[in-house]
C-alpha positions as CSV (number, residue, x, y, z in Angstrom):
1,X,70.5,-44.2,-21.4
2,X,67.2,-42.7,-22.4
3,X,67.2,-40.3,-25.3
4,X,66.1,-37.4,-23.1
5,X,69.0,-37.9,-20.7
6,X,71.4,-38.1,-23.6
7,X,70.0,-34.8,-24.9
8,X,70.5,-33.0,-21.6
9,X,74.0,-34.5,-21.3
10,X,74.8,-33.2,-24.7
11,X,73.6,-29.7,-23.9
12,X,75.6,-29.7,-20.6
13,X,78.8,-30.7,-22.4
14,X,78.3,-28.3,-25.2
15,X,77.7,-25.3,-22.9
16,X,80.7,-26.2,-20.9
17,X,83.0,-26.2,-24.0
18,X,81.8,-22.9,-25.3
19,X,83.4,-19.7,-24.1
20,X,80.9,-17.1,-22.9
21,X,83.7,-14.7,-22.0
22,X,83.9,-11.5,-23.9
23,X,86.8,-9.1,-23.5
24,X,86.0,-5.5,-24.5
25,X,89.6,-4.1,-24.3
26,X,93.1,-5.1,-23.3
27,X,96.2,-3.2,-22.1
28,X,97.8,-3.5,-25.5
29,X,94.7,-2.7,-27.5
30,X,94.8,-6.0,-29.3
31,X,91.9,-8.3,-30.2
32,X,91.7,-12.0,-30.7
33,X,88.9,-14.5,-31.5
34,X,86.3,-14.8,-28.6
35,X,87.0,-18.6,-28.0
36,X,90.6,-17.6,-27.1
37,X,89.5,-15.5,-24.1
38,X,90.4,-17.1,-20.7
39,X,90.1,-16.1,-17.1
40,X,92.9,-17.2,-14.7
41,X,93.1,-16.6,-11.0
42,X,95.4,-17.3,-8.1
43,X,96.8,-16.3,-4.8
44,X,100.4,-15.1,-4.4
45,X,101.2,-16.0,-0.9
46,X,103.0,-13.6,1.4
47,X,105.6,-16.3,2.2
48,X,106.4,-17.3,-1.3
49,X,110.2,-17.6,-1.4
50,X,110.7,-16.6,-5.1
51,X,108.2,-13.7,-5.2
52,X,108.4,-12.0,-1.9
53,X,107.3,-8.5,-0.8
54,X,110.1,-5.8,-1.3
55,X,110.5,-2.1,-0.7
56,X,110.1,0.2,-3.6
57,X,110.2,4.0,-3.1
58,X,108.7,3.9,0.4
59,X,105.9,1.4,-0.7
60,X,105.6,-2.4,-0.5
61,X,105.8,-4.1,-3.9
62,X,105.5,-7.7,-5.1
63,X,105.8,-9.4,-8.5
64,X,103.2,-12.0,-9.3
65,X,103.9,-15.0,-11.5
66,X,101.0,-15.9,-13.8
67,X,103.1,-17.9,-16.4
68,X,100.9,-21.0,-16.0
69,X,97.9,-19.0,-17.4
70,X,99.4,-19.1,-20.9
71,X,98.5,-15.6,-22.0
72,X,99.9,-14.4,-25.3
73,X,99.3,-10.7,-24.7
74,X,99.0,-8.7,-21.4
75,X,95.7,-9.5,-19.7
76,X,93.4,-7.3,-17.7
77,X,94.4,-7.8,-14.0
78,X,92.6,-7.1,-10.8
79,X,94.3,-7.7,-7.4
80,X,93.6,-7.2,-3.7
81,X,95.4,-8.0,-0.5
82,X,94.0,-10.3,2.1
83,X,95.1,-11.5,5.5
84,X,93.3,-13.3,8.4
85,X,94.4,-10.8,11.1
86,X,96.3,-7.8,9.6
87,X,94.9,-4.8,7.9
88,X,96.7,-5.1,4.6
89,X,97.3,-2.1,2.5
90,X,95.4,-1.3,-0.7
91,X,97.4,-2.1,-3.8
92,X,97.4,-1.3,-7.5
93,X,98.6,-3.5,-10.3
94,X,101.2,-2.1,-12.8
95,X,103.6,-3.2,-15.5
96,X,101.4,-6.1,-16.6
97,X,103.1,-8.6,-19.0
98,X,102.0,-12.0,-20.4
99,X,103.8,-14.0,-17.7
100,X,103.8,-11.6,-14.7
101,X,102.6,-8.4,-13.2
102,X,103.6,-6.2,-10.3
103,X,101.6,-4.7,-7.4
104,X,102.5,-1.8,-5.2
105,X,100.9,-0.4,-2.1
106,X,98.9,2.8,-2.6
107,X,100.2,4.3,0.6
108,X,103.6,4.2,2.1
109,X,104.2,1.0,4.0
110,X,107.3,-1.2,4.6
111,X,107.5,-4.6,2.9
112,X,108.5,-6.1,6.3
113,X,105.2,-5.0,7.9
114,X,103.2,-6.4,5.0
115,X,105.1,-9.7,5.1
116,X,104.8,-9.9,8.9
117,X,101.1,-9.3,8.5
118,X,100.7,-12.2,6.2
119,X,99.3,-10.2,3.3
120,X,98.6,-12.5,0.4
121,X,97.6,-11.1,-3.1
122,X,94.4,-12.5,-4.5
123,X,94.3,-11.9,-8.2
124,X,92.3,-12.5,-11.4
125,X,93.5,-12.0,-14.9
126,X,91.4,-12.1,-18.1
127,X,93.2,-12.3,-21.5
128,X,93.8,-14.3,-24.6
129,X,95.6,-17.6,-24.9
130,X,95.5,-17.9,-28.8
């Protein structure tokens, strides 16, 4: 391999190993070293047997498992609903912990309707892993 190619390979590897993620604030107000910042994303499917939609005070709610992300403090979470054919309700995230968070519909809607509509929850969480 020519020296110039080795140089570019080294730059590419080095930039992929460095964290460019900066977290300005977290739900618990804690701070950690910048290299510990991580983004984790997923989809909580509407038909997940262990984390299904349920009714909560006239609204549809769902718990979201993010334990595989490995966060050590509650991350910043953003979540939306998505379906191919159903007009899914707007949601808000609440009660965020290191391994899970909950979402609840903004307006009154039955969990059975959201489930029948095939509403998945697409989420992204940014937090610390060390």
